[in-house]
C-alpha positions as CSV (number, residue, x, y, z in Angstrom):
1,M,-87.4,-27.3,148.8
2,A,-88.4,-31.0,148.6
3,R,-92.0,-30.9,147.8
4,A,-94.5,-33.5,146.2
5,A,-96.9,-32.6,143.5
6,R,-99.6,-29.9,144.0
7,G,-97.3,-28.0,146.3
8,R,-97.6,-30.2,149.4
9,P,-94.5,-31.1,151.5
10,A,-92.8,-34.2,150.3
11,R,-93.5,-37.4,152.3
12,L,-90.7,-37.7,154.8
13,S,-88.4,-40.6,154.9
14,R,-84.8,-41.1,156.0
15,D,-83.8,-40.8,152.4
16,T,-85.6,-37.5,151.7
17,I,-84.3,-36.0,154.9
18,C,-80.7,-37.1,154.1
19,Q,-80.8,-35.8,150.6
20,A,-82.0,-32.5,151.8
21,A,-79.5,-32.4,154.5
22,L,-76.8,-33.1,152.0
23,D,-78.0,-30.2,149.9
24,L,-78.2,-28.0,152.8
25,L,-74.7,-28.8,153.9
26,A,-73.4,-28.2,150.5
27,D,-74.7,-24.6,150.6
28,T,-73.7,-24.0,154.2
29,D,-71.5,-26.0,156.6
30,A,-71.8,-28.5,159.5
31,A,-71.2,-25.7,162.1
32,T,-74.2,-23.6,161.0
33,F,-76.4,-26.6,160.0
34,S,-79.7,-26.8,162.0
35,L,-82.8,-28.9,162.0
36,R,-84.9,-25.8,161.8
37,A,-83.2,-24.8,158.4
38,L,-83.6,-28.4,157.3
39,G,-87.3,-28.3,158.2
40,D,-87.6,-25.1,156.2
41,R,-86.0,-26.7,153.1
42,L,-88.3,-29.8,153.4
43,G,-91.4,-27.6,154.1
44,V,-92.1,-29.2,157.4
45,D,-91.7,-28.4,161.1
46,A,-88.3,-29.4,162.5
47,T,-90.0,-31.7,165.0
48,A,-91.1,-34.0,162.1
49,I,-87.5,-34.9,161.5
50,Y,-87.3,-36.5,165.1
51,R,-89.7,-39.2,163.9
52,H,-86.8,-40.5,161.8
53,F,-83.5,-39.4,163.7
54,H,-83.0,-39.2,167.4
55,D,-81.2,-35.8,167.1
56,K,-79.0,-33.7,165.0
57,D,-75.9,-35.9,165.7
58,D,-77.8,-39.0,164.6
59,L,-78.8,-37.3,161.4
60,L,-75.2,-36.0,160.7
61,R,-73.7,-39.4,161.3
62,E,-76.1,-41.0,158.8
63,V,-75.4,-38.2,156.2
64,G,-71.8,-38.5,156.6
65,D,-71.8,-42.3,156.2
66,R,-73.8,-42.0,153.0
67,A,-71.2,-39.6,151.8
68,L,-68.7,-42.3,152.1
69,A,-70.6,-44.7,149.9
70,P,-68.3,-44.3,146.9
71,V,-65.3,-45.5,149.0
72,T,-66.8,-48.9,149.7
73,R,-68.9,-49.4,146.6
74,G,-67.6,-52.3,144.5
75,F,-64.4,-52.6,146.7
76,T,-63.2,-56.2,146.9
77,T,-60.3,-57.3,148.9
78,S,-57.3,-59.3,147.5
79,A,-54.4,-61.5,148.5
80,D,-52.2,-58.4,148.4
81,A,-52.9,-56.7,151.8
82,R,-50.7,-53.8,151.1
83,D,-52.5,-53.1,147.8
84,D,-55.8,-53.3,149.8
85,I,-54.5,-50.6,152.0
86,R,-53.4,-48.5,149.2
87,R,-56.7,-48.7,147.2
88,M,-58.8,-48.0,150.3
89,C,-56.9,-45.0,151.3
90,T,-56.8,-43.6,147.6
91,R,-60.6,-44.2,147.4
92,L,-61.2,-42.4,150.8
93,R,-59.1,-39.3,149.8
94,K,-60.7,-39.1,146.4
95,T,-64.2,-39.3,147.8
96,M,-63.4,-36.5,150.3
97,L,-61.9,-34.4,147.6
98,R,-65.0,-34.7,145.6
99,S,-67.5,-34.2,148.5
100,Q,-67.1,-31.2,150.7
101,V,-69.8,-32.8,152.9
102,A,-67.8,-36.0,153.5
103,L,-64.7,-33.8,154.3
104,T,-66.5,-31.5,156.6
105,L,-68.4,-34.2,158.6
106,T,-65.1,-36.0,159.5
107,A,-64.8,-33.4,162.2
108,F,-67.6,-35.1,164.0
109,G,-65.6,-38.3,164.2
110,P,-66.2,-41.8,162.9
111,T,-69.9,-42.4,161.8
112,R,-69.8,-45.9,163.3
113,R,-72.2,-47.0,160.5
114,G,-72.2,-49.2,157.4
115,N,-69.6,-47.6,155.1
116,E,-67.3,-46.3,157.8
117,L,-67.4,-49.7,159.5
118,R,-66.5,-51.4,156.1
119,I,-63.6,-49.1,155.7
120,T,-62.3,-49.8,159.2
121,E,-62.7,-53.6,158.9
122,V,-60.9,-53.6,155.6
123,M,-58.0,-51.6,156.9
124,L,-57.6,-53.5,160.2
125,D,-57.8,-56.8,158.4
126,A,-55.2,-55.8,155.8
127,L,-52.8,-54.6,158.3
128,S,-53.3,-57.8,160.4
129,R,-52.5,-59.8,157.2
130,C,-49.2,-57.8,157.0
131,G,-48.1,-59.7,160.2
132,L,-48.6,-56.7,162.7
133,S,-49.6,-57.3,166.2
134,E,-53.0,-55.9,167.3
135,E,-51.3,-53.0,168.9
136,E,-49.2,-52.3,165.8
137,T,-52.3,-52.8,163.6
138,V,-54.4,-50.3,165.5
139,M,-51.7,-47.6,165.5
140,A,-50.9,-48.2,161.7
141,Y,-54.6,-47.8,161.0
142,H,-54.9,-44.5,162.8
143,V,-51.7,-43.1,161.2
144,L,-53.0,-44.1,157.7
145,I,-56.5,-42.7,158.2
146,E,-55.1,-39.4,159.7
147,Y,-52.7,-39.1,156.8
148,T,-55.4,-39.7,154.2
149,I,-57.9,-37.3,155.8
150,G,-55.3,-34.7,156.4
151,S,-54.2,-34.9,152.8
152,A,-57.7,-34.3,151.6
153,T,-58.2,-31.5,154.1
154,L,-55.1,-29.8,152.9
155,D,-55.8,-30.3,149.1
156,G,-59.4,-29.7,149.3
157,P,-59.3,-26.0,148.7
158,L,-57.3,-26.8,145.6
159,A,-59.7,-29.5,144.3
160,A,-60.3,-27.4,141.2
161,P,-60.2,-28.3,137.5
162,G,-56.8,-29.6,136.5
163,A,-55.9,-26.5,134.4
164,D,-56.6,-24.2,137.4
165,R,-54.5,-26.4,139.7
166,R,-51.6,-26.4,137.3
167,G,-51.8,-22.6,137.0
168,T,-51.8,-22.3,140.8
169,Y,-48.7,-24.4,141.0
170,R,-46.8,-22.5,138.3
171,T,-47.5,-19.3,140.2
172,W,-46.0,-20.8,143.3
173,R,-42.9,-22.2,141.5
174,A,-42.4,-18.8,140.0
175,D,-42.5,-17.2,143.4
176,Y,-39.8,-19.6,144.7
177,A,-37.7,-19.2,141.6
178,G,-37.9,-15.4,142.2
179,L,-36.4,-15.4,145.6
180,P,-33.0,-13.9,146.3
181,V,-30.6,-16.7,145.4
182,E,-28.0,-15.5,147.9
183,Q,-30.6,-16.2,150.7
184,Y,-32.3,-19.2,149.3
185,P,-30.0,-21.0,146.9
186,T,-31.4,-24.4,147.2
187,S,-35.0,-23.2,147.0
188,V,-34.3,-21.3,143.8
189,R,-32.3,-24.3,142.3
190,M,-35.2,-26.7,142.9
191,A,-38.1,-24.2,142.4
192,Q,-39.2,-25.8,139.1
193,K,-39.5,-29.2,140.8
194,L,-41.7,-28.0,143.7
195,Y,-45.4,-28.7,143.9
196,P,-45.9,-31.6,141.6
197,S,-49.4,-33.0,141.5
198,S,-51.0,-33.5,144.9
199,D,-52.1,-36.9,143.9
200,V,-48.4,-37.9,143.1
201,V,-47.3,-36.4,146.5
202,F,-50.1,-38.4,148.3
203,A,-49.2,-41.6,146.6
204,A,-45.6,-41.2,147.5
205,G,-46.2,-40.4,151.1
206,L,-48.7,-43.4,151.2
207,D,-46.3,-45.9,149.9
208,A,-43.6,-44.7,152.2
209,L,-46.1,-45.0,155.2
210,I,-47.2,-48.5,154.1
211,A,-43.6,-49.7,153.7
212,G,-42.5,-48.2,157.0
213,L,-45.6,-49.4,159.0
214,T,-45.8,-52.9,157.6
215,G,-41.9,-53.4,157.8
216,R,-41.3,-53.5,153.9
217,Q,-38.3,-51.5,153.1
């Protein structure tokens, strides 16, 4: 519980509320998150939170945007538009894999705040610099964002230490290798090549998407 010295409730601010919300979301999830539970964690009545945020949606959008801060922190654009796209998508996926809160809150849609707006601006600008029309730019933006978030969502449960992931992949490959060869000859033959690093798979897919969407073969 966020409390100041002498056991009194901590002075509320947007920062203290957001930090407590991040902690609560890490312990629960967005579906069960409530302002009442947040108030309990802060040691205040839930109504006090409304002095800083309009409602639960307003708060979750702010928390979600703060969770995206590592994506934009220190990011600079370059003369290579395709590299800008690649770096931004890679940063977004990495941030979501490291922050379950960021990944969970994407279900609520774009935050439409500082960090998310910066991501959108960089992506749209880079795609435009690839020579796409506005319609092509917007479609390519959505394809790339959905691919990136989808990859993070799929790989999130496996975002364990490297040794654990490698062990999981070895088990999967062994299962394929042990299939009846008369039924699954190709799967058995290629079993030891299945399930390389998820980062490698993401990068390969991202490069293919960028090449296809921007007309570079």
